[in-house]
Structure formats: C-alpha cells, structure tokens
DOLUMDO-960520 format. One line per 3 residues: for each residue x, y, z of C-alpha. Coordinates in Angstrom, 2 decimals. Layout:
BEGIN
X,Y,Z ~ ...
//
This chain:
BEGIN
139.70,59.19,-31.57 ~ 136.47,58.43,-33.51 ~ 134.56,61.15,-31.61
137.29,63.68,-32.39 ~ 137.19,62.85,-36.10 ~ 133.39,63.13,-36.21
133.59,66.50,-34.52 ~ 136.18,67.72,-37.02 ~ 134.08,66.52,-39.98
130.96,68.18,-38.55 ~ 132.77,71.50,-38.14 ~ 134.06,71.22,-41.72
130.54,70.66,-43.07 ~ 129.25,73.65,-41.13 ~ 132.05,75.87,-42.46
131.48,74.70,-46.04 ~ 127.75,75.35,-45.84 ~ 127.95,78.69,-44.09
128.88,80.81,-47.20 ~ 126.00,79.35,-49.19 ~ 123.58,80.21,-46.36
124.98,83.72,-46.12 ~ 124.76,84.10,-49.88 ~ 121.08,83.00,-49.85
120.33,85.59,-47.20 ~ 122.18,88.45,-48.97 ~ 121.53,87.94,-52.70
118.34,89.34,-54.25 ~ 115.78,86.51,-54.60 ~ 115.57,84.98,-58.07
113.42,81.90,-57.48 ~ 110.28,83.45,-58.96 ~ 111.93,84.32,-62.26
114.94,83.14,-64.28 ~ 116.12,86.60,-65.30 ~ 116.88,89.91,-63.61
118.26,93.18,-64.92 ~ 121.96,93.41,-64.26 ~ 122.90,96.17,-61.85
126.31,97.26,-63.15 ~ 127.30,98.83,-59.88 ~ 126.52,95.77,-57.78
127.98,92.98,-59.91 ~ 131.38,91.33,-60.31 ~ 131.85,89.97,-63.81
134.01,87.21,-65.25 ~ 134.39,86.21,-68.90 ~ 134.45,82.44,-69.34
137.69,81.34,-70.96 ~ 139.90,78.33,-71.32 ~ 142.46,77.82,-68.62
143.89,75.47,-66.03 ~ 142.15,73.76,-63.13 ~ 144.15,72.18,-60.36
143.26,70.08,-57.36 ~ 145.91,70.60,-54.73 ~ 146.82,69.37,-51.29
148.28,72.18,-49.23 ~ 150.53,71.88,-46.20 ~ 152.72,74.26,-44.22
156.30,73.74,-43.11 ~ 159.75,75.34,-43.00 ~ 162.53,75.74,-45.57
165.41,73.35,-44.84 ~ 168.80,72.65,-46.39 ~ 169.34,69.65,-48.62
172.23,68.45,-46.46 ~ 174.04,69.50,-43.31 ~ 177.58,68.81,-42.16
179.31,68.98,-38.79 ~ 182.97,69.33,-39.75 ~ 185.64,68.21,-37.25
189.34,67.32,-37.13 ~ 190.46,63.68,-37.27 ~ 193.29,64.05,-34.74
193.59,66.12,-31.57 ~ 195.52,69.36,-31.88 ~ 195.55,73.06,-31.09
193.43,75.23,-33.39 ~ 195.68,77.77,-35.12 ~ 193.16,79.55,-37.36
189.42,79.65,-38.13 ~ 188.78,81.22,-41.53 ~ 184.97,81.49,-41.49
182.17,83.10,-39.52 ~ 178.46,82.36,-39.17 ~ 176.64,83.28,-42.35
179.66,82.99,-44.66 ~ 179.07,81.26,-47.97 ~ 181.79,78.76,-48.87
182.56,76.53,-51.80 ~ 183.53,72.88,-51.69 ~ 187.22,72.60,-50.78
187.50,75.99,-49.08 ~ 189.56,75.84,-45.87 ~ 187.39,76.30,-42.79
189.97,75.92,-40.00 ~ 193.49,74.57,-39.37 ~ 195.52,73.17,-36.50
199.15,74.00,-35.71 ~ 201.08,71.91,-38.23 ~ 204.74,72.98,-38.27
205.89,69.41,-37.56 ~ 203.80,67.99,-40.40 ~ 205.08,70.65,-42.82
208.72,69.86,-42.00 ~ 208.07,66.16,-42.45 ~ 206.54,66.81,-45.87
209.48,68.98,-46.95 ~ 211.94,66.25,-45.92 ~ 209.95,63.64,-47.82
209.88,65.87,-50.90 ~ 213.68,66.25,-50.78 ~ 214.15,62.48,-50.53
211.83,62.03,-53.48 ~ 213.77,64.58,-55.55 ~ 217.08,62.86,-54.78
215.70,59.46,-55.77 ~ 214.38,60.89,-59.02 ~ 217.74,62.52,-59.82
219.49,59.20,-59.28 ~ 217.07,57.53,-61.67 ~ 217.61,60.32,-64.21
221.37,59.85,-64.03 ~ 220.94,56.18,-64.89 ~ 218.56,56.74,-67.78
220.13,59.85,-69.31 ~ 223.28,57.93,-70.48 ~ 226.94,58.86,-70.11
227.78,62.55,-70.31 ~ 230.73,63.95,-72.24 ~ 232.33,65.19,-69.04
232.04,61.81,-67.29 ~ 233.54,60.05,-70.32 ~ 236.40,62.56,-70.47
237.18,61.97,-66.81 ~ 237.20,58.19,-67.35 ~ 239.58,58.49,-70.31
241.87,60.76,-68.27 ~ 241.96,58.19,-65.46 ~ 243.00,55.49,-67.94
245.78,57.66,-69.34 ~ 247.06,58.45,-65.84 ~ 247.08,54.76,-64.86
248.94,53.78,-68.05 ~ 251.51,56.50,-67.43 ~ 252.11,55.28,-63.88
252.54,51.71,-65.12 ~ 255.03,52.70,-67.79 ~ 257.03,54.72,-65.31
257.35,51.77,-62.95 ~ 257.99,49.20,-65.66 ~ 260.74,51.27,-67.33
262.52,52.24,-64.12 ~ 266.24,50.96,-63.90 ~ 267.29,50.05,-60.32
270.43,48.00,-61.24 ~ 272.66,50.07,-58.96 ~ 270.38,49.41,-56.01
270.40,45.68,-56.70 ~ 274.23,45.67,-57.20 ~ 274.75,47.44,-53.89
272.50,44.92,-52.16 ~ 274.47,42.07,-53.71 ~ 277.80,43.55,-52.51
276.43,44.04,-49.01 ~ 275.23,40.44,-48.97 ~ 278.64,39.17,-50.21
280.45,41.19,-47.54 ~ 278.14,39.83,-44.88 ~ 278.78,36.28,-46.01
282.54,36.88,-45.88 ~ 282.20,38.23,-42.35 ~ 280.52,34.97,-41.33
283.35,32.92,-42.87 ~ 285.99,35.05,-41.13 ~ 284.26,34.75,-37.76
283.90,31.03,-38.09 ~ 287.60,30.65,-39.07 ~ 288.73,32.72,-36.11
286.57,30.65,-33.77 ~ 287.93,27.38,-35.16 ~ 291.61,28.31,-34.93
291.57,30.20,-31.69 ~ 292.18,28.74,-28.28 ~ 292.11,30.41,-25.00
289.93,30.76,-22.04 ~ 286.27,29.91,-21.97 ~ 285.43,33.59,-21.86
287.32,34.32,-25.09 ~ 285.68,31.34,-26.79 ~ 282.25,32.56,-25.77
283.05,35.98,-27.21 ~ 284.08,34.41,-30.54 ~ 280.82,32.40,-30.64
278.89,35.62,-30.17 ~ 280.77,37.22,-33.04 ~ 279.89,34.28,-35.28
276.22,34.69,-34.38 ~ 276.27,38.44,-35.03 ~ 277.87,37.93,-38.44
275.29,35.30,-39.38 ~ 272.40,37.65,-38.41 ~ 273.87,40.51,-40.47
274.26,38.16,-43.46 ~ 270.57,37.16,-43.25 ~ 269.51,40.81,-43.21
271.64,41.49,-46.26 ~ 270.06,38.54,-48.05 ~ 266.55,39.78,-47.34
267.45,43.26,-48.59 ~ 268.79,41.78,-51.79 ~ 265.62,39.79,-52.39
263.45,42.85,-51.70 ~ 265.44,44.91,-54.20 ~ 265.07,42.23,-56.83
261.22,41.93,-56.25 ~ 260.43,45.60,-55.82 ~ 259.97,46.74,-59.42
257.88,43.71,-60.40 ~ 255.31,44.17,-57.55 ~ 254.87,47.90,-58.24
254.40,47.22,-61.93 ~ 251.69,44.64,-61.18 ~ 249.77,47.07,-58.98
250.03,49.78,-61.64 ~ 248.74,47.38,-64.28 ~ 245.75,46.54,-62.06
244.92,50.24,-61.77 ~ 244.93,50.52,-65.54 ~ 242.40,47.67,-65.72
240.15,49.32,-63.15 ~ 240.12,52.63,-65.05 ~ 239.25,50.85,-68.30
236.44,48.88,-66.59 ~ 234.91,52.12,-65.24 ~ 234.91,53.64,-68.74
233.29,50.51,-70.18 ~ 230.60,50.65,-67.45 ~ 229.77,54.22,-68.35
229.51,53.37,-72.03 ~ 227.33,50.31,-71.37 ~ 224.74,52.33,-69.34
222.68,51.27,-66.31 ~ 221.93,47.62,-65.65 ~ 218.45,46.26,-65.01
219.36,45.74,-61.39 ~ 220.38,49.38,-61.02 ~ 217.19,50.58,-62.69
215.06,48.33,-60.46 ~ 216.85,49.64,-57.40 ~ 216.27,53.23,-58.51
212.56,52.55,-59.12 ~ 212.28,50.97,-55.69 ~ 213.83,54.04,-54.10
211.35,56.30,-55.90 ~ 208.40,54.13,-54.83 ~ 209.50,54.22,-51.18
210.00,57.98,-51.37 ~ 206.51,58.43,-52.86 ~ 204.96,56.46,-50.01
206.72,58.71,-47.54 ~ 205.48,61.82,-49.40 ~ 201.88,60.52,-49.44
201.95,59.76,-45.73 ~ 203.43,63.15,-44.89 ~ 200.84,64.90,-47.10
198.01,62.94,-45.49 ~ 199.25,63.89,-42.03 ~ 199.36,67.54,-43.07
195.91,67.38,-44.68 ~ 194.46,66.04,-41.44 ~ 195.42,69.29,-39.73
193.08,71.20,-42.06 ~ 189.28,70.92,-42.40 ~ 187.61,71.98,-45.64
184.04,72.49,-46.81 ~ 182.60,69.19,-48.09 ~ 180.16,71.00,-50.39
179.00,74.47,-51.43 ~ 177.00,75.96,-48.59 ~ 176.66,78.47,-45.78
178.23,78.37,-42.31 ~ 175.53,77.98,-39.68 ~ 177.68,77.60,-36.54
181.30,77.96,-35.37 ~ 181.98,75.97,-32.21 ~ 185.78,76.10,-31.89
188.10,78.85,-30.68 ~ 191.60,79.74,-31.83 ~ 194.10,78.36,-29.34
191.75,75.70,-28.00 ~ 192.38,71.98,-28.33 ~ 190.21,70.36,-31.00
189.16,66.80,-30.27 ~ 188.37,64.18,-32.93 ~ 184.68,64.04,-33.83
183.81,67.30,-32.05 ~ 182.39,69.77,-34.59 ~ 184.36,72.97,-35.11
182.23,74.32,-37.99 ~ 178.66,73.42,-38.94 ~ 177.40,74.21,-42.42
174.33,73.67,-44.56 ~ 173.74,73.32,-48.28 ~ 171.64,76.39,-49.02
171.96,76.13,-52.80 ~ 169.21,73.52,-53.12 ~ 166.71,74.23,-50.33
163.71,72.02,-49.73 ~ 160.47,72.32,-47.82 ~ 159.41,69.82,-45.19
155.66,69.85,-44.54 ~ 153.23,67.75,-42.54 ~ 150.38,66.30,-44.61
147.22,65.07,-42.89 ~ 146.55,61.33,-42.99 ~ 143.38,61.96,-45.03
145.27,63.89,-47.70 ~ 148.46,61.82,-47.78 ~ 146.73,59.03,-49.72
146.29,61.47,-52.62 ~ 149.94,62.37,-53.04 ~ 152.90,60.42,-54.33
156.54,61.04,-55.20 ~ 157.19,62.99,-58.38 ~ 154.06,65.14,-58.23
154.41,68.78,-59.26 ~ 154.06,71.39,-56.55 ~ 154.37,75.09,-55.90
155.89,76.72,-52.85 ~ 154.60,79.99,-51.42 ~ 156.84,81.86,-48.96
154.98,83.65,-46.18 ~ 157.62,86.38,-45.84 ~ 157.87,86.99,-49.60
154.59,88.02,-51.15 ~ 154.22,87.12,-54.78 ~ 156.96,84.49,-54.71
155.64,81.27,-56.24 ~ 158.44,78.75,-56.79 ~ 158.03,75.52,-58.80
158.79,72.36,-56.87 ~ 158.41,68.60,-56.93 ~ 157.39,66.15,-54.24
160.35,63.89,-53.42 ~ 159.68,61.72,-50.37 ~ 156.80,60.73,-48.10
157.60,59.39,-44.65 ~ 156.47,55.85,-43.95 ~ 156.15,56.47,-40.21
153.62,59.11,-39.08 ~ 153.96,61.86,-36.53 ~ 151.18,61.94,-33.92
150.59,65.19,-32.06 ~ 147.55,65.63,-29.80 ~ 145.83,62.78,-31.60
146.37,64.30,-35.07 ~ 148.22,62.02,-37.48 ~ 150.45,63.61,-40.13
153.24,62.44,-42.40 ~ 156.42,64.33,-43.20 ~ 156.66,65.16,-46.90
159.76,66.66,-48.53 ~ 159.30,69.02,-51.45 ~ 162.36,70.07,-53.49
162.45,73.57,-54.97 ~ 163.27,73.56,-58.68 ~ 164.26,77.23,-58.83
166.42,79.21,-56.44 ~ 165.69,82.68,-55.12 ~ 168.36,84.55,-53.13
165.64,85.96,-50.86 ~ 164.64,82.52,-49.65 ~ 166.40,81.73,-46.40
166.62,78.61,-44.30 ~ 163.94,78.41,-41.63 ~ 161.36,80.54,-43.48
157.74,79.39,-43.16 ~ 156.28,78.27,-46.48 ~ 153.24,76.53,-47.92
153.43,73.68,-50.39 ~ 150.64,73.27,-52.92 ~ 150.93,69.72,-54.20
149.12,69.27,-57.52 ~ 147.02,66.11,-57.24 ~ 145.23,66.58,-60.56
145.54,69.19,-63.31 ~ 143.61,69.87,-66.49 ~ 144.63,72.40,-69.13
142.65,73.95,-72.00 ~ 139.26,73.55,-70.30 ~ 136.53,76.12,-69.62
137.27,77.64,-66.26 ~ 135.08,79.66,-63.89 ~ 136.18,80.87,-60.46
134.33,79.09,-57.68 ~ 132.92,82.37,-56.34 ~ 130.73,82.63,-59.47
129.27,79.13,-59.08 ~ 126.20,78.35,-56.97 ~ 125.00,75.00,-55.76
121.32,74.07,-55.30 ~ 119.70,77.50,-55.92 ~ 116.58,77.10,-58.01
118.44,75.05,-60.56 ~ 119.17,71.50,-59.53 ~ 122.90,70.96,-59.21
125.29,73.81,-60.08 ~ 124.44,77.10,-61.76 ~ 125.93,80.42,-62.75
124.38,83.80,-63.57 ~ 125.03,84.61,-67.24 ~ 124.60,88.17,-68.56
122.80,87.84,-71.90 ~ 122.95,90.19,-74.87 ~ 120.24,92.39,-73.37
122.15,92.80,-70.13 ~ 119.79,90.51,-68.26 ~ 121.15,88.20,-65.55
120.06,84.65,-66.40 ~ 120.57,81.80,-63.99 ~ 122.02,78.92,-66.05
122.61,75.31,-65.06 ~ 126.15,74.04,-65.65 ~ 127.91,70.70,-65.33
131.07,70.70,-63.28 ~ 134.16,68.74,-64.18 ~ 137.33,68.96,-62.08
136.72,71.13,-59.04 ~ 139.78,72.94,-57.73 ~ 140.39,75.07,-54.71
139.92,78.42,-56.52 ~ 138.43,77.49,-59.92 ~ 136.39,74.67,-61.43
136.02,73.13,-64.84 ~ 132.69,73.71,-66.65 ~ 131.89,70.86,-69.04
128.53,72.20,-70.28 ~ 126.06,75.07,-69.84 ~ 128.30,77.96,-70.89
130.71,78.69,-73.69 ~ 133.98,80.55,-73.98 ~ 133.23,84.27,-74.11
130.09,84.11,-71.95 ~ 130.07,86.63,-69.13 ~ 129.03,85.42,-65.71
128.39,87.62,-62.71 ~ 127.87,87.49,-59.01 ~ 126.26,90.03,-56.75
128.61,91.94,-54.47 ~ 127.14,92.13,-51.02 ~ 128.53,95.25,-49.37
132.29,94.92,-49.76 ~ 132.36,91.13,-50.11 ~ 131.83,88.70,-52.97
130.17,85.52,-51.74 ~ 131.35,82.20,-53.10 ~ 130.70,78.52,-52.73
132.91,78.32,-49.73 ~ 135.40,76.16,-51.61
//
C-alpha cells in the first residue's frame, strides 16, 4: 500500500512539473533581460481584474433519485388493472394498479346504507314531532274515545232479560224433574230414567246460569278494554310531544358509531385493493401483469423521485478531509455541455469503499435547481467548493510562472510602451483555474503569455 501511494505521488509530481519544463523549452529566453518587445501575433493577453477564486475538490459519479419505492399490495389478489408504464410521471396519490374488488365494493355499499339508516333514525329523534305524526296521534285518540263511548252507551237489557227467563225456565225444569222422581214408583228401569232426567235438567240450568252471568258482565269488560285503548293513544301523543329520551339518543348514537366502524373497515379493505404513488416521481419498472396473482410484499410498480435528483460521487481519502456537509458545490453533466447546476454537499459516508487498494468515500450532493434535461443515471462531476474568495485580483493560472528568473511566482506584464516585463507577484488563494494575486500587479494591468504553436502553456495546475 505504501509503495503504491509513493508511486502515485511521484507520477503526480512528474505531471505537475512537465508543463513548466515544456514551457521553458518553448518560450523565448528572457533570463538575460527583464523586458522584451511584445509580439502581438504570438501573445495571449489577459487584463487583471477583480473576481472570484475557488479551491474545489472534484469527483465523478451518477445522478440518482432522492428516494425510491417498490410499491406492492398488502393482501393477495388478482390484478385487474395497471394504469402506468415505464417512464410515466405520476403525482402522489395517483392510482398505479388495482386488484379485483367487487366483494369489497359491495361490502362498502352495504355499510354505507346501514350508516344512512342509523343517521335517519337519529334525525327523527332530534327533529321533534312533525305535524303529520301529531295529527295521526290525535286521530287515534278520537277513534279510541268513540269506541269507548259506543260500548259504554250500548243497551243490552233485552239480552239480559232473555237470559234470565231461560235460567228461570231451566230452574223450573229441575224442580219438575225432581218432583216427578220423588212421587213416581215403578220398576228400577223407570226410576233410573227419571234420575237421568233430573241430571239433564240440572246441567241445562247451570248452562243457563252461566249465560246469564256472561250477559251481565259483557258490556263492562268491553268498556274497560276500550278505556285502556284510549289511555294508550293519549300516552303515544304525550310521548311525541315530549321528544326523545336520553336513552333513545344514546342508543341512536351507539348505532351510528357502530355503523361508522363498519364503514371504515369496509373502506380500508377496499383501499387495500388499490396501490397509489407514495410521492411525485417517475415509474422505473412494472413487474406485475393484468390477470396475475399479486402477492403481499412483491413489488408490482417501482418508482423514483426524479423531482429532486442528487449526485453520488466517490471522493479520494486524501481529499475527503477537506470537505464537510453544507459546502457549496456545482454539478457538471457530461451529456449536457454548458449545464452548470448549483448544489450543496449533504452527506459523507463514514465507511469507505476500497477498490483495488484505492480508498474512497461516498459523498451525496443535492442539486438546488432542476433541469428537465437531467435524467437519472447520467454521469456528472461535482465541484465541491472548499474555499472561495470574492473581490480579489484574479489571474488565470496559465499566465503565471513559477521559478523563472524571478524567485517565486511571476507574470509577464505589457507596459505602456508595449514591452513585455517579467514581474514578480505574490500569490494568495490558488484555485484550479485561477489564482489570487495579492501584490505585484494592479487591476487594469495586462499580462500575457506566449502561444507556442496552437497551445498556451500554463503552470500545469
């Protein structure tokens, strides 16, 4: 591992030093003098101005979704419909697929009807007595009173008198039979016949007595029953006028509560036959088929949240110590030239990934702006801003030389006479493409670098 790192560092030093060597071999020598006439056709110029210098850590990765979901049914059932296809954009709550649910729909309709009936019963109790109900109650009272008066005023004297005469005649028949039996002689057979006649007369007399008593009681019993019906009709009217009792209201509320529980359960059972999008996103896979049996936990539709994409990159262990959560970043998309999206570093993995001896850490960068051209899976580069300075003198690195005649850093300044003057400068923050100049030049100075052939030689970063 140590040997590998030393080799990598050595190669880096060689690559960093190579442009300076090439530049020394291609640029016209200036060591014998500090000025040289500027060849307009062979120079690239830059006017020193205030700007921004950034030190960045760059890493490459792929665009990913913020969240993924594998949507499945909770209960087994046959898939009746799938409403989406791969690539469809859906909103949270949109139906993705549904199972056959005729049984659940019928159960919900029955529960709704029971709930409606319970509510109507409660409404009847709380709405008070209606004019029609009160009219019916008053009519019932009048009818009961009429029936009572009819029975109470009925005259059945003739019926009672007839019953009395029948009873008297029956009694006389008993007396006559007994007299005949007492005064008659004769054979045992004739005596037995007379005894039977006495018994028959006594039985008939008892029947006549019972009929007489029934006739005498009849009108009083019917009148009592009619009077009771009058009382019942009046009690029903009073109940209507008094309204519902607390017990009736409590019973009605209990019926509504039980009906609501049944409705909720039926609705939940129906809802479980439908799967919906848990968030706004795009469908990335459809695994089920219409007519197939869906099993609990087995994904039918897979979707991703494409509205807030993020970039996952691998940062080298040497660079990861420079970054932290919350740092500003920019994201460059390989497939979209000129697209530079602002971003922010969100998370840094605690556990590294080791591949062929190279240690990296996963870093998630969230994009702060969306672009419809950015698609999941695209390769992108994250430039994480480690340090940034604004309003400082800035010179591109390709115009800065190190260790050429002037100790430290220098630039070639074109003076008022058009002469190229090598000038020492002090460097501040050194970025990947530009560096801060703290002294040696001023805003408005023009610096130049010789173009060798078709290339402009720089510091090599």
